[in-house]
Phi, psi and omega in degrees: 000321179299317180294320188296313182287329176298321177295321173296322180295314182297322178297321180291318185287314188264350181290151177276190183299318186292323179297316181287329174298331182295341176292334178262312173242111194297337181265007183290320182291333176287318179301322176298332177265015174069025175249072192289331179296309178294323180294314181298318183293319180293323178294321177293324178293324177293317178298318179300316180299313182290326173297314180295316182293318185285323184270332185244294192283330187298323183295337175271317183299319184289345177259005178301329186288337178244343185061034177097143180237339183262117181273154179292131178222142183247130181238146181262121176276113188289340179285319183254353181058035182238148177276138176240149181242139178282171179276096187264169176260141176248107183298328179294317178289323175301318184285316179297301186292331177290324178292315180299317181296316181295319178297322179295319175301313182299318176299319184287326176293321175299314178296323181298314179288322177297319180297320181295323179287324183292318182294324177293320174300320177298322180297319181293319174301319179295317180296331180268001174077017180282163180280136174249119179303137172280173176301317179298321177286331174294316176304320180292326179293335180292340176252005178236263184296327180251035184292335180294330177292318177294322179291322186273346181304307183293317175299320177299313178302318179294324174295318182293321182284325186262336184244302189293316183291312179298323179296311179295324177296319178296320179300319177298318181300328177300337181258015176243183172249042178290097175216203185294328180280354183225062184262114174293155000275353187294316186237158177262155169234162188216177183283139176233008179070229183268012186301318184291324180290322177295322181293325181300327180260018178256135178230121180212190183290329181252333179248118182239024182298322179299318179298313186285323184297319184291322180289316178292327171298316176298319179295319179301315177292315180300313180299316181301313181296314183293315183295318180291307187279332173296316181285329183289308184284330174298317182293320180291321180292319180295318183292318180293324179292319181288327178282349178291146187290338177286347181270125181266170180058045180296320179299322180296315181294324181291321181293321179300316178290326174297315178298322178296317176295329186288340181279135182300142183305311186295330174294312179302312181297321179291322180291320176297316178304317179291325178297321181259019174293171182302325181237032179275180186293323180299315179294329175294316180295318177296321180294316182290330180273354179086004181292326183294317180295322180298318180291327176291326181291321181273000172093005178277347177233137183297153185297323186276003184256135179254019176210162176277117184282066181308317186233017180236003180223146180295154186087294176301310183300314182302315182290317183296320178303313181296315180297317178297320174302320174300311182304315182287323191264341185296314184308315182293319179294329182288321181289322178300311182294329180298314178295325180288316186297325182288345181259005175289129180303126177295340180294323179296318178300313182297321177297314181299321178292319180295327176288353176098012178284139180271178185300316185294317180296321180295322181293315187274340183260334185238307186296303186296314175306315178295316179298321177296322179297312187285316190259008183302310182294322172293327177294322175295319179296322176296319176303307179301319179296325180283335171296328176254026182286089184285319191295313188296309184294312187292317183284337175274345184237032180294332182264000185281135177230123183282141174259354179277114186294330181293327171285320184296322179297337176259009178059048185229172173229160183295330187269356185292139160271170178302324183285322176286333172292319176301312182299313181298323179295325181273313185289315184270322190239001173055034180263076189291322184299314180284328177296324181292317176300317184291326181293322174301311182302314182297317181298313183302314181298309182298318184294318181293317177300317182295310181299316176293318182295311184291327177297319182283330186279323185268342184298134178078170176260102181264355183296329180299333181291340180250014177280000000 
């Protein structure tokens, strides 16, 4: 940062009149170096920025402190018997376009400073008799030496529009009272500071978000660990078993798992959810075989139930979700592990056998360390993905109804993850403020786990251990 500001200071002190004038008219320095195309282009960009900011974005930016004060009202004109609407404020548009306007200002400031430094370098090049590229030469460089800039320009713009702006908007919503009772354009919402964050950790007779959040957070982390490592180790064990020479029909098993993966996941989850429903085929089989009566006698099924609540009661649903996820996720992990197992150097295996190591020792001392070294980053990615695993939980628990009023008051269920709770708050109850707070919490959890995990896994050069 010191070097950055020193460059600006040097450009101001040593710059000539045209260089300093570029702080007022951005294209003046280019015109002084006979690069009129660049000068006109930069000046037009400056004019466009001030016109856009003054005519469009500033009317939203200046209202960001209140998010609007004039509420929408309809009045009936008795002469024409038609309703007229006043010039009202829309808090949603004020926040959205205000954020976009501030980002555009920040981008222009960065361009403004960069232009000043560029003009100073052009002044030095002219004084030294060096060649200064024309606009045509700069455009030619964008498809040659700077072709990477051309390729990345559109993706970067897409990331800003699709990711950066919505994330900043969501963070801002977390500090407002935007919910069902404050829906634009009919009603206004405003800033409330940290009230929503305090509410997330509050438990009382009427506000139970603290009760639900702690339990859902615990279940989310437990689910992520169980779902990740059960499918991971299950896939490795299955791949090792199928690749073993004693197992026949290896091609048939691999083909079966490939077909299983080819079926879209949501289709599989919907079918499995119906199969294990209260009146699904699995419950019919259990009832006919007497398993339902046996579980009722030993207390695992309620006395008033004629079915096993696989996906409709807490406890049962938690276990079944994990088991179904293993069924869905193991085939993919098995195929991934198969390719890695085939690349383990056979010399290590043979050396271990000569030294007297048995199969179990070879697996835990050679196979697993190698697998963890190769798949460590993807394992961490899978853990983060399972924290945000919306499909499995939502599609399997569509018929789940909670009987716990502490969960119901917070619009949550015992089987919810933070991400499904967030979705339910927005989609079903329009509680955008609390959904945004939960989204920030999910981001913080994933960011911390990612930073710690990758730092530990990538730190140092561990590749020599497996040479």
